[in-house]
C-alpha positions, 0 to 999 in steps of 0.5 A: 952168062948161062945159068946152072941149076940143080935138083937134088932129091933124096932116094928115101922115098918115092917122088911126090908132087912137091919134089916134081914142082921144084924139078919142073920150075928149075928145068924150065928156068934153065931152059928158058930163053925169054929173059925178064929184065935184070933187077938192080943190085941191092944191099950187100951181104952184111956180116957185120965186122969182117972178123969171124968170132974167133978172129979168122978173116971171112974174106967178104968182098963187095957184091950185091945181095943177089950174088952177082957182080955189077958186070953180071947184073948189067948183063941181065944174069939175075932171075934169068934162065937161058936156053943153053943153061945147065940142069944138074941132077944130084942124088942126095943119098948121104943117109945110108939107112934110108936111101934105097936104089929102088927110090933112086930108079923111081926118081929117074923114071919120073924125071924121064916121064915128066920129060925132064932131061939133065946135063950132069948127074952125080950122087953125094955118096960118091963125094964123101972124100971131097967133104972130108977134105973140105971139112979138114980145111974148115977145121984148120980155119977154125970154122968148125968145132966139136960138140959132145951133147947127147940128143937128150941134152939138146932136147932139154936145152931146147925145151928149157929155152922155150919155157923161158920165152927164148928162141931155142938157139944152141948155146955153144957150150961145147965151144966153151969147153976147156982143152982139158975138158975135151981131152977127158970127154974124148978119153972116155969115148964120148961121141962127138959131132961137128958144127959150123960156127956162124959169124956175127952180123946180118946176112941179107940177100935179094931173093928172086921171089921174096925180095929182100931178106935179112937174118941176124945170124945170132938167132940161128943155131950153129948148124950141125954138119957132121953127125956122131956116126960121121955122116955129112948132113945136107946143110954142109954137103949141099954147099960143097956140091953147089960150089964145086959144080958152079951152080948159079941159082938155087930155086927151092921151097920156102922151108929152106929160107933159114938154111939159106942164111947159114949156107951163105955164111958157109959159101963165104967160108969155103970160097973166101968170099969169091963164090956167089949165087942167086936164090929163089924160094917158092911158096909152099902148097896148102890144101884147098881148104887152107889147111897145111898141105901134106904129101901123106894125104891121099896119093901124091907120089908121081908113080901113083898119079901116073898109074891113074892115067894122067899125062905128064904135061897136065902136071907140068902145066899146073905146077909151072903156074900154080902160085903165079899170076899166069893162067894154067893153060894146057900145053902139049909139049915141054918146049911150049911151056918153056916159052910160057914160063916166067919165074918173076910171076910167082907170088910169096903167098902159098897157093892151094893145091887141088889134085882135081885141077890136074885132072881138069887139065888132063882131060883137055890134053887127052881130047887132043891126043892122036891114036898113035900117042895113046897107043904109045902111052898105054902099049899092049893095053891099048887094043882099040881100032881107030874108029873106036878111038875117035868115038870114045876120045871125047868121053875120056878124062884119063888114059885109064879110061880108054882101057875102061871103055875097051872092056865095055865095048869088048865084054860089057860091064859087070855092075848091076844097074837099077831101072824103073818100071818105066825104064824097063818098058823103054827097053822092051820097045827098044828090043823089038826094034833094035835091028831097025836103022831108025830104032831110036826114032821109033822108040821115041815115037812109041814112048813119046819120050825124048832126051834124057828120059829116052836115052838114059836107060838105053845107055845104061843097058848098053854100057852101064854108064850114065854118060858116053858117046851118042847112042847111035855111035855106040850101036854101030860099034857094038853091032846089032847082035850085041846090042840086042843081047845087052838090051835083053839082059835079065834081072834089071833091078828096079 
């Protein structure tokens, strides 16, 4: 059985490195054809009695906590992608106030840039009628109930529970209202929202990364699924979509583990126990100093990273292996990375993310790019000749560096450079013999200098940089006239 995964970003902001990681991992997993061996089935999804709190039957059937039947597990579905796996892109745009078309367009562009193709696509805003239908059925089955508390009342309850050393679990006050009390509230126009009633008992699943996980559902608040304005929340709409789309594996961050416990109960209610799914929760990033990672620190959205001249494979190479026991290797094509990727190698520990690691990988990738590939990436901004490209390539870290070197070769540099009296003397000697084929040898002989002491002032005068191609190669590219002009630039500060 082939797998089907989904990536479900919200168009409420630009795609950041954390989103990209989930997209890359899902894509590689479903496209992979090297499959790890199946895990044996563990314990069942335990909901205690098969009775809902209201006495409605949940329809829990025998199955492994992985969500696989015995036959499926024996055939190795668990923890496996497949080359004919499906990747669904779902835009979670139910937040009408914050969702914007420009963010959706940006997400689509970023995925295309990363080389991630999708097999199916839809927006949650296109499925509102379907959510209403499922909601109505769950109301009939007594899985949903109206609530009338204001945000202020809920916050007071939360603080009160915490002050008493108790978990801030919703107390089901609205569920215990009498019919008369509800009628009065509704007659007075009191806004209401809807919660899903979680069953009694323990819910368990065998996570592909975290292993066996169990939650006592009494420790979780009944999740809100519809707000007072009628907006469907992620916890509910996502379950409906995953069920309708036939998703086989949900791969997402560890911050969703509690959601998973509640959503398993929702899957069971909607499908009457017939729909099973596998879960993998990826550990979250921390900063290189061990502090909590925040996408707001620095420039972490993909658009900015792309503008800084990073190759998309540098991002995918790191994100596919960060937090695993695999070495991060600079692959140049996504197909090569698919074969290397292995979801079973992920650790439950939080990996340290350092944007400089992307730069290091990028440097290795860039040095292996052809002239045509750089031209394709930079478009009209790239005007180097092939000769210039071959000389400059080993001295760039990003695509943007090619553009910077073009400016240096074409029109020089604007930055002031500071030279010592001795370095100025070197340039005077060099200016006298710059038109000679063996100019560097002559300067070395006259000054009795070599290495950095000799070449650094000349390099600074020619490029404004302390590092770069061999001096003779630079001189050949610039030509004798331009070399002489730059060497004799007036007013080098001391």
